[in-house]
C-alpha positions in Angstrom: -44.7 4.1 -44.6 -44.7 0.5 -45.8 -47.2 -0.2 -48.6 -50.0 -2.6 -48.0 -49.4 -6.0 -49.4 -52.0 -7.9 -51.7 -51.6 -11.4 -52.8 -53.2 -12.4 -55.9 -53.8 -16.2 -56.4 -55.1 -16.5 -59.8 -55.2 -19.5 -62.4 -55.3 -17.2 -65.4 -52.1 -15.5 -66.0 -53.7 -12.7 -68.2 -56.3 -11.8 -65.6 -53.4 -11.8 -62.8 -51.7 -9.4 -64.9 -54.5 -7.1 -65.2 -55.3 -7.1 -61.6 -51.7 -6.7 -60.8 -51.6 -3.6 -63.0 -54.6 -2.1 -61.4 -53.5 -2.8 -57.8 -50.0 -1.5 -58.3 -51.3 1.6 -60.0 -53.2 2.4 -56.8 -50.0 2.0 -54.8 -50.0 -1.4 -53.3 -47.2 -4.1 -53.2 -48.6 -7.0 -55.0 -47.4 -10.5 -55.5 -49.1 -13.0 -57.8 -49.1 -17.0 -58.0 -51.0 -19.1 -60.2 -51.6 -22.2 -58.0 -53.1 -22.7 -54.6 -50.2 -24.6 -53.1 -47.8 -21.9 -54.3 -50.1 -19.2 -52.9 -50.2 -20.7 -49.4 -46.3 -21.2 -49.4 -45.9 -17.3 -50.4 -48.4 -16.3 -47.8 -46.1 -17.6 -45.1 -43.4 -15.3 -45.8 -45.1 -12.3 -47.5 -47.7 -11.9 -44.9 -50.4 -10.3 -47.1 -52.9 -7.8 -45.9 -55.4 -8.8 -48.7 -55.7 -11.9 -50.7 -57.5 -11.9 -54.0 -58.4 -15.6 -54.4 -59.7 -17.2 -57.5 -62.1 -20.1 -56.9 -61.3 -22.2 -60.1 -57.6 -22.9 -59.2 -55.9 -25.7 -61.3 -54.3 -27.6 -58.3 -56.5 -27.1 -55.3 -59.8 -26.1 -54.6 -60.1 -22.4 -53.9 -62.4 -23.0 -51.0 -59.8 -25.2 -49.4 -57.2 -22.5 -50.0 -59.6 -20.0 -48.5 -60.1 -22.1 -45.3 -56.2 -22.5 -44.9 -55.5 -18.8 -45.3 -58.3 -17.9 -42.8 -56.7 -20.2 -40.3 -53.0 -19.2 -40.8 -53.3 -15.4 -41.7 -55.0 -12.3 -40.7 -55.4 -11.2 -44.3 -58.8 -10.2 -45.6 -59.7 -12.7 -48.3 -61.6 -11.8 -51.3 -63.1 -14.7 -53.4 -63.4 -14.0 -57.2 -65.0 -16.2 -59.8 -66.6 -16.0 -63.4 -70.0 -17.3 -61.7 -71.0 -17.7 -58.1 -74.0 -19.8 -57.2 -75.7 -18.7 -53.7 -74.5 -21.7 -52.1 -71.0 -21.1 -53.2 -71.2 -17.5 -51.7 -72.4 -18.9 -48.5 -69.7 -21.7 -48.4 -67.0 -19.1 -49.0 -68.2 -17.0 -46.2 -68.4 -19.7 -43.7 -64.9 -20.9 -44.5 -63.6 -17.3 -43.7 -63.7 -15.2 -46.9 -64.6 -11.7 -46.2 -66.4 -10.9 -49.4 -67.0 -12.2 -53.0 -66.9 -10.7 -56.4 -68.1 -12.0 -59.8 -66.1 -11.3 -62.9 -66.1 -9.3 -65.0 -65.3 -6.4 -62.8 -63.3 -3.3 -63.4 -59.8 -2.5 -62.0 -61.3 0.5 -60.1 -63.9 -1.8 -58.5 -61.1 -4.3 -57.4 -59.0 -1.4 -56.0 -61.9 0.0 -54.1 -62.8 -3.3 -52.6 -59.0 -3.6 -51.4 -59.3 -0.1 -50.0 -62.4 -0.7 -48.1 -60.8 -3.8 -46.4 -57.6 -1.6 -45.2 -60.0 1.1 -43.9 -61.8 -1.4 -41.8 -58.4 -2.5 -40.4 -57.3 1.1 -39.6 -60.6 1.7 -37.8 -60.4 -1.4 -35.8 -56.9 -0.5 -34.6 -57.9 3.0 -33.7 -61.0 2.1 -31.5 -60.7 2.9 -27.8 -59.0 0.1 -25.7 -61.9 -0.2 -23.4 -64.2 -1.0 -26.0 -67.0 0.9 -24.7 -67.4 3.0 -27.9 -67.4 1.9 -31.6 -66.4 4.7 -34.2 -68.6 4.4 -37.4 -67.4 7.4 -39.3 -69.6 10.4 -38.4 -71.5 8.2 -36.0 -70.7 6.1 -33.1 -72.2 3.4 -30.8 -71.9 3.9 -27.0 -72.0 0.6 -25.1 -72.4 2.5 -21.6 -75.8 4.0 -22.8 -77.0 1.7 -25.6 -77.2 4.7 -28.1 -76.2 5.5 -31.7 -75.2 9.1 -32.1 -74.8 11.0 -35.3 -73.8 14.8 -35.5 -75.5 15.6 -32.3 -78.7 13.4 -32.7 -79.1 10.3 -30.7 -81.3 7.3 -30.6 -81.6 4.6 -27.9 -81.4 1.0 -29.0 -82.9 -2.1 -27.4 -80.4 -4.6 -25.9 -80.9 -6.9 -28.9 -80.7 -4.1 -31.4 -77.5 -2.9 -29.9 -76.0 -6.2 -30.1 -76.9 -6.5 -33.6 -75.6 -3.2 -34.5 -72.4 -3.7 -32.6 -71.8 -7.1 -34.7 -72.5 -5.4 -37.9 -70.1 -2.6 -37.1 -67.3 -5.0 -36.2 -67.6 -6.5 -39.5 -68.1 -3.2 -41.5 -68.0 -3.7 -45.2 -68.3 -7.4 -44.8 -71.2 -9.5 -45.9 -72.7 -11.7 -43.0 -75.1 -14.4 -43.4 -78.2 -14.8 -41.3 -76.8 -18.0 -39.7 -73.7 -16.0 -38.8 -75.8 -13.1 -37.2 -78.0 -15.6 -35.3 -75.1 -17.4 -33.9 -73.3 -14.2 -32.6 -76.3 -11.9 -31.7 -78.9 -14.6 -30.6 -76.4 -17.5 -29.9 -78.7 -19.8 -31.8 -78.7 -21.1 -35.3 -81.4 -23.6 -34.9 -84.2 -22.5 -32.6 -84.6 -18.9 -33.8 -86.2 -18.4 -37.3 -84.1 -16.2 -39.8 -87.1 -14.0 -40.3 -86.4 -12.4 -37.0 -82.9 -11.1 -38.2 -84.9 -9.3 -41.0 -87.4 -7.7 -38.5 -84.6 -6.3 -36.3 -82.6 -5.1 -39.3 -85.9 -3.1 -40.4 -86.2 -1.6 -36.9 -82.5 -0.5 -37.0 -83.0 1.0 -40.5 -85.7 3.2 -39.2 -83.5 4.5 -36.4 -80.7 5.1 -38.6 -83.0 7.2 -40.8 -84.6 9.1 -37.6 -81.0 10.5 -36.8 -79.9 10.6 -40.5 -76.8 8.4 -39.9 -74.8 8.1 -42.9 -74.8 4.2 -42.7 -76.5 1.7 -44.8 -77.4 -1.8 -43.8 -77.4 -3.4 -47.4 -79.1 -6.8 -47.9 -78.0 -9.4 -50.4 -81.0 -11.3 -51.3 -81.1 -14.8 -49.9 -77.8 -14.3 -48.0 -77.7 -11.7 -45.4 -76.5 -8.2 -44.7 -73.6 -5.8 -44.7 -73.1 -2.5 -42.9 -71.7 0.3 -45.2 -71.0 3.9 -44.9 -72.9 6.0 -47.5 
């Protein structure tokens, strides 16, 4: 079986070496570049599964590179920086990044994040062709009955709760902004207050707890939500 490919675009050569060592130690095929232009060129032929992208590149803006990669590849994009301001995280997610990590982080944390991306891809590929059921580990959503089931227990969701849960499930492990949720679930980013998202998330959390589903809807203060399996 071919090794999953990880492209590291990192301006600091010493950091790139540490990231490469951790990722190769976990069994991944890794390529490293130290500039954005080179990284974009390598991505065309290397076709990475995951890109670890430094925001502070010497030649191009990391955000511009992120936008270009999101349009030209199907790779998961993890933005990394020594310091992220909230608006930078929002900008990265809006441009197509799947998540952001702030240095310093351990090699184990980096490997775990890459593994999480690849699990999501595998699950998406394994879902039924008709799209009526979404597998969430031990739990699953059933579009025909608007239900969420876990180990024999089942709870019925409202139409809006179901759309929200389905959208979170499709992006399992990925941080979603409230604006992204409003646009996809409510089809509105201006007329609906963001507080509405919080209210419906709270309702979903109660129903998850009711059937003891091993799922967590994690919140990132001031930004949005991410669905994780416990």
